[in-house]
N, C-alpha and C positions, 0 to 999 in steps of 0.2 A: 269627184273624190271616190276612191275605192272604199267600198263597204261590203263586208262579206257575211253571209249567213252560212253556218255549218249545221247540217241536219244530222244528228246522231252524236251521242256522247261516249261512244266506245273509244278505244285507244287511238284509232285513226283520226277521229274528230278532234280528240284532245291534242294530238300531235300537230294537226293543221293549225288549231287555235294557238298553241304555244309558239309556233314559228311566225305566225302573223303578229302576235303580240310583241315578239322580239323586234319586229320592224315597225311597231306602232301603227299597224294597219287596223282600223276599226272592224270589229266582228261581233256577232252574237251566235252563241252555240245553243241550239234547241235540242233538248233531250226529253223524250216522252215519259220516262220512268222517274223514280225518286232518287236515282243515283247515277254516277258515271262509271265508266270502266267496261261496260259491255260484258263479255264473257269472263273477264277477270274478276273473280269473287273469292274472298278469303273469309272463312268462318272460324270462330273459336268456340269449340264445343267439347265437353267432357275432358277438359285439360289438354285438348288437342288443337293443333292448327291444321285446318282442313282447307284445301283448295278445291273449289267447285269447278273451276275451269283450268286454264294453263297453270302448270306447276313450277315452271322455272324459265330462266333466260339462258342463252348461250353466247359465248364470245370466243375470240375477240371480235368486237364490232365497234369501230371508231365512232359511228353516229350515236349508238346507244350509250357508249362510254361518255361521250360529250354531254348528252342529255342528263345522265345521272349526275355528272359533276355540276352542271348548271343548276340542277334541282337540289343540290347539297345533300344528296342521298348516299354519297360514298361510304359514310360511316354506318349506314344501314344495310350494306351489302352482307349477304350470308352465302359464302361459297359452299359447294357440295363437299361432303366428306371425301377424303382421298380414297378410303376403302370402299366407296360406292361406285367404283369404276366398272365393275362387271355388268354386262348386259346379258341376261339369260334368254336363250331361245329354246323352245321345247321341240324335241325330236323323239319320237317313239315314247311319248309320255314322260320324258325326263328333261328337266331344264339343264342346258349346257351353256357355259359362258361363251360368248362370241370371242373368237381368237383375236388377239391384239398384236401378236408377234409372229414372225415366220415359223418359229418352232411350235407355237401354240396352234397355228394353222395346220401344220403337218400332223399334229397329235389329236386334233379335235374330232370327236365322233359326229359332229354336226354334218360333215360331208364325207361321202364315200371316197375311196382311193381314186375311183374313176372321175369323180367330180373334181377332186383336187388337181388331178392331171389336166382335166379340161380347163380349169381356171388358169393354170400355168401356161396354157396355150393362147390365152387372150391377146397378148401382144402381136401374135402372128395372124390374127383373123383380119382379113382385109375387106370386110363388108362396111357399108355406110348406111346410116339411118335414112330410110325412105320417108316421104311425107306421110303424115298421119299415122305414125307408128305408135302403138301402145307401149307402155312401160314394160309390160310382160314380154312383148315381142323383142324389145330392145335388150332386156336382161337375158332372155334365152339365147338370142343371137350372139351376144358378146360373152356371156358367162356360163351358159348352160342351164339345165332344168333345176338341179338341186339348189344352186345359189338363188334362183328365183323363188323356189318354194320355201327355203329355210333361211334366207337372209333378206331379200328384197320384199317379198310379200308380207312378212310380219312387221317390217319397219314401215311399210306403206300403211298397214293397219294401225300402227302406233302413231304415225304422223298425220295421215289424212283420214283415218278410219275408213280407208278406201280400198279399191280393188285394182291391182296393177293391170288387169286385163281390160279395164275401161279407161284408165287414166292415160292422158297424152304424155309421152316421154318428153317431148319438147316443151310443153307448157308446165308440167308438174316438176320436172327436174332438168331445166335447161342446161345446167352445168355439165351434165353427162353428155349431152349432144355436143356441146362446145369442146369437151375433152376429146371426144372421138373425132370431130372434124379437124381439130388442130394437130393431133398426135396419132390418129388412127388406132388408138389404144387407150383404155382407161389406166392401165398399169403404167404405160409409158408417160402418160400425162402427169401422174403422181410423182414418178421418178424425176421428170423434168422440173416440176415445181420445187422439189426438194433440192435439186442441183442448183437451180437459180438462186434459191435462198442462201445456200452455202457459198455460192460465188459472190453474192452481194454482202456476205458477212453478217447476214441476219438469220439468227437461229429461228427455227419455226416456232411460232407462238403456240403454246399448248391450248387445246380446246377446253374451255372452262364452262362449267354449269354453276349457276348461282340463282339466288332469289334475294328476298329482303328479310330481315329479322322478324318482322311482323307480317310476312306474307306478300304475295304478289300484288294485292290491292294497294299496297304502299305507293306503287308507281302512279296509277291513275289518280289516287287521292291527292298526292303531292302536286301533280300537274294542275288539278282542279283548284287547289288552294291558291295557286299563282294566277289563275284566270278569273277568280271571283272579282266582281259580280257579273261577268259577261256570260255566265252559264245560266240558262233558264231551264230548270227542272219542271217536270209535269207539264211540258209544253210540246205535245205531239204536233207535227206538221202534216196537214192533209192536202193542202193546195199550194201549188207554185204557179203564180199568175204572171204572165209576161206584161210588161208595160212598155211605153215608148222609149226610144233611145237605148235599147238593150238593157233596160232595168227590169228588176224582178220584184214582185210583191209577196211577202210572207207575213202573215198576222198584221197586215196594215203597215208594215215597214218596207221601205225601198232599199234594194241591194243591187250592187253592180255584179256580184258573184255569189253563186250558191255552190257549196261543196256537199254532195250527197255521200254520206258515209254509212247510211243504213245498210243492214244486211240485204243482199241482193233479192232474197225471196220476199221481202216486205215492200220493196220499191214499186212494184206494179200496182199497189193499192193507192199510190199517190195520184192526185188529180193534176196532171201536167199537160203542157201543149205538145209533148212528144211522147211517143209510145214506148213504154217500158215493159210490155208484156213478155218480150223475149228473155228477160231475166228469169222468168219462171222455169226456163229449161235448165238452169243450173241446179244440179242435185245437191241437197243438203241433208244427208242421211241423219236419222236420229241416233244419238249416243247418250248413254246414261253412265254417270260416274258414281260408283258406290264405294264409299270409304268405310272400312271395317276396322275396329279396334279389338285386338286380342292380347292376351298374355303371351309373351315369347315362348313359354313352355308348351303352348298349344300347337306350335309348328315345329316340324323336324328340320326343315330347310333353314340354313343360317341367315338367309335374306341378306347376304353380303354383296349387295350390288344396288344398281339403280332401279332395276325392275326386271320383269319377265314378259316376253312377247310370245304369243301363241300363233303359229302359222295356221292358216285356214285348212291346210291339208291334214292337220291333226284332229280335225272334227271335234273341237271343244266348244263350249258355250261362250267363253269370254274371249275378248280381244287381247287382253294383257293386264298386267298388274304393276303398279309402282309401289316402291317400298319407301314412303316419305320419311319414316323414322330413321332409316339407314342413310338416306341422302343428306338430310339437313338436321341440325340439332334442335331440340326442344319442340319436336312435332308431336310427341306422345309422352305420356307419363313413363317414368323409369320402369324397366322390365316389361314393357309393352311393345307390341308391333302394330304399326298402322299401315294398312294396305288400301290402296285405291285401285279398284277394279273397273275396267271399261267394258261396256256391253253394247252391242248393236253395230252401227257402222253400215257401210254400203252393201255388204253381203247379207247382213241379217238385221235390218233396221227395226223389224217388228219386235225383236227381243228387248230393245231399249224401252218399249212402252208397257212392258208387263208390270202388273202390280207387285209390290215388294214381296208379298207372300209367295208369288210364283217365281220371282226373280232370284231370291236368296238361295233356295235349295240347289239349282243347277250351278250357281256360282260357288257355293260351298263344296259341291261335289268335285268341281275342277280343282279347287284349292286343296281339298283332301288328297287327290291323286297326284297333284303336281308339287305341293309344298308341305305335305304331311300334316294338314290341319286336322285338329280334333276339337270338338266342342263348339259353342256358340259365341258370337261376338259380344264384347262388353258394351259396345256402342256402334250404332249404324247411322250413316249420313248419306242420304240419297239426293242426287242432283241430276235432273233430266234436261237434255238439250234436244228438243224436238226437231230443230233445224240446225245442225251443228256445222261441220266444216264444209265449205264449198268444194265441190269435186272438179278438178281441172281435167275434164274429159276431152275427147277429140273435138267437140264442138265449141270449146272455150275460146279458141282464137277468133272464130267468127263473131262470138258475143263481144269480145274486146273490140273488134272492128266496128260493131254497131255503136258501142259506147263512144269511140273516137268520132264516128259520124255525127252523133248528137252534139258532142262538144264543138265540132267544127261549125255546125249549122245553127247552133244556139249559143252564141257568145255569152260567156259568164257562167255556163253550167259546167260543173266538174264532177267526176266520179272517182272515189277513192275507197279502198278497203281491201279485205282479204280475198274478195272475189276477182280482184283485178291485178294486184301486185304481189301476190304470194300470201300464204296462210299463217306464217309465224308472227309473233308479236313484233319482232324486228322488221319484218316486211310491212306490217300495218303501220308502224311508226314512220317508216320510210315513205309509204304511200301518202300519208298525211303531209309530210314535209315536202314531197315532190309537188303536190298540188299547190301548197302554199307558195313554194318558190315560183311556180308557173304564174300565179297571180301577181306576185311581187315584180316579176320581170315583164308583165304585160305592158306594152307601150301605149295602150289606149286609155289609161287612167292616171290620175295623180293620187299619191298616197295621202291619207289623213295623218294626223299627228296624235290622236287619242283614240282609245277604244270606247265603244258605246255599249 
């Protein structure tokens, strides 16, 4: 009879557990800490709703939409404000909104006239992505230097807290490689997709940003409610012991399958019959999230957008800033501005570890020059992530092959998480579901009928 152990209570482990429960497959989820959700953490402080980790979800995403409906969370959804659509990028010390229309593209000071002309030539560039191409090389080859510096690099900093010169184009952004391979042009690929949607009579679904009324922690908490009592908190796993007939022992219990959803950097600490030391080569740079509350009159910038990204070539201290009070309602008291600043990342991880008294002055200096800040914050909330986002560098495909090798030669062992199937929350949910589906479809076991 199939019986599954899930190690790790982050969103990937919760997703795997949820899908196993839907098929009445027995499982136990082991979580070392006193809570589930991993990096998803919502705090209520000083009449503010503060996200220590991920701040939002994006759609359309059929799998995520289905899960939210199954969890009866539809009424708890909180869409982003329509006037928060601007994404500001700094150039020459000034935040400029990223252009969203052809006219805005022609008028924006983010790119020079030469850079704009170079971008318009992209459909006629007949190059192809070579093996082991970095994201920076891909962008410069297809788009030119300025779009790399003032579009891709800051967004990579915002998504991965990473460096486009070390990230693998194929691993970190596989869609770009597919677009080039199929259409020989990114612009042609986008035009083709729009044409196909019009031909099929399906208007393009707008990209939506949303969270929950009480914050992102609503999602893992609701899943956990449905999985009780099959979650064991304060239960770290140190040993995975093989038994006869492809069974595994954890805490004296026998399992046919084990799903490892722990962060990659912690897994080499496990005592296992297979070597996991290679996972230490995945970089997880330190990132600090510093949320600051100000009165709106302390800032001259209208903060009329989602946030601001700072390109590395601008030589500032911060990676970027979110404007939570502008994005979602009820994130800060009236007439106050809530800013979430990100520091560190793959280029400057040491900055994330500075004590607050050394961290705050350079942050406020950047906010003074970029957003017109004056005065001190009314409230400060600091959250450190010593090992934040896994970096999909050029060696990540080889690491994924080693994971495949272990799964092949040790039946019942499965790996899932952001280090394998993508770094977003949607990727993490899909990763857990994918492994659960694999176990369900395994021909070597019979399913149980109750969870234990």
